[in-house]
C-alpha positions in Angstrom: 0.0 0.0 0.0 2.9 2.4 0.7 3.9 2.2 -2.9 0.3 3.0 -3.9 0.4 6.1 -1.7 3.6 7.4 -3.3 2.4 6.6 -6.8 -0.9 8.5 -6.2 0.9 11.5 -4.8 3.3 11.6 -7.8 0.2 11.8 -10.1 -0.4 15.2 -8.5 3.0 16.6 -9.4 2.5 19.6 -11.6 -0.9 20.5 -10.1 -0.9 24.3 -9.5 -1.0 25.7 -6.0 -4.6 26.8 -5.2 -5.4 27.6 -1.6 -8.0 25.1 -0.1 -8.3 23.2 -3.4 -8.0 19.5 -3.8 -8.4 18.6 -7.5 -5.6 16.9 -9.3 -4.4 18.8 -12.3 -6.5 21.9 -11.4 -5.3 23.0 -8.0 -4.3 21.9 -4.5 -2.6 23.1 -1.4 -0.6 20.8 0.9 -3.8 19.6 2.7 -5.6 19.3 -0.6 -2.9 17.0 -1.9 -3.2 14.7 1.1 -7.0 14.8 0.9 -6.8 13.8 -2.8 -4.5 10.9 -2.1 -6.8 9.8 0.8 -9.8 9.7 -1.6 -7.8 7.6 -4.1 -6.8 5.1 -1.5 -9.8 5.1 0.9 -12.7 6.8 -0.8 -14.6 9.4 1.1 -12.7 11.8 3.3 -13.1 11.0 7.0 -14.2 14.5 8.0 -15.1 17.8 6.4 -12.3 20.4 6.3 -13.4 23.8 7.7 -12.4 27.0 5.8 -9.0 28.3 6.6 -7.0 31.3 5.6 -3.4 31.2 4.2 -2.0 32.6 7.5 -4.1 30.4 9.9 -1.0 28.9 11.5 0.7 32.3 12.2 -1.5 33.0 15.2 -2.7 30.9 18.1 -1.4 27.6 19.3 -4.0 25.1 18.1 -2.2 22.1 16.5 -5.0 21.5 13.9 -2.9 19.5 11.4 -1.4 17.3 14.1 -4.8 16.8 15.7 -6.3 15.8 12.4 -3.5 13.4 11.7 -3.9 11.8 15.1 -7.6 11.3 14.5 -7.3 9.5 11.2 -3.7 8.1 10.8 -1.3 6.0 12.9 1.8 7.7 14.4 5.0 6.2 13.1 8.3 5.9 14.9 10.4 4.9 11.9 10.5 6.4 8.4 8.8 4.7 5.5 7.8 5.6 2.0 4.2 6.7 2.0 4.3 8.4 5.4 2.5 11.6 6.0 5.0 14.2 7.2 3.7 17.2 9.2 6.2 20.2 9.4 6.7 23.3 11.5 7.8 26.0 9.2 9.7 27.8 12.1 10.6 26.8 15.6 7.9 27.5 18.1 5.2 27.8 15.5 2.3 25.4 15.0 2.7 22.7 12.4 1.2 24.0 9.1 2.7 22.1 6.2 2.2 18.5 5.0 4.0 16.2 2.6 4.1 12.5 1.6 7.5 10.8 1.9 8.9 9.1 -1.2 11.7 6.8 -0.4 13.8 6.5 2.8 17.3 7.3 3.9 19.8 9.8 2.6 18.2 10.1 -0.9 14.6 10.4 0.4 12.2 13.0 -1.0 8.7 14.2 -0.3 5.8 15.3 -2.4 4.1 18.5 -1.3 2.2 21.6 -2.6 3.2 25.1 -1.8 2.6 28.6 -3.0 4.2 29.7 -6.3 5.5 26.2 -6.9 2.5 23.9 -7.0 2.8 20.2 -6.3 6.4 19.1 -6.5 8.8 16.4 -5.3 11.6 17.9 -3.1 14.6 16.4 -1.4 14.0 15.5 2.2 17.2 17.3 3.3 18.4 17.6 6.8 17.1 21.1 7.3 13.6 19.9 6.2 13.9 16.7 8.4 14.6 19.0 11.4 11.2 20.7 10.9 9.2 17.4 11.0 6.7 17.7 13.9 5.0 14.4 13.2 5.1 11.3 11.1 2.0 9.2 10.4 0.9 6.2 8.4 -2.3 5.9 6.4 -4.5 3.1 7.7 -4.8 -0.1 5.7 -7.2 0.3 2.7 
């Protein structure tokens, strides 16, 4: 199943960044990418996503992404392809970025969507690894 998750995520590469969108080829943000992969693997999404602004993680201390991941995914202690990665963009801030790991070890990458770049596959470099706030596995299909 992990290979299926990575394969589905890679189908989204090239999708333009569109805030709150989740339509492969038309537009997605990082949460939209994960939602789309979930739909391909599991069908209906497990809960409705409330509206959110681009700066939602800049104020307050509610860990909304980590909370959502804990409700629907299994925490993972070791790295594996197909893991959902939750990132803090800066130290002390709430986690507000998501990606799906592709590969493991030194050459690992992750698939994510972000403003002005769309959905891309990027190296999972040490500075990016240092920002990982949580690692989760999709439940069995």
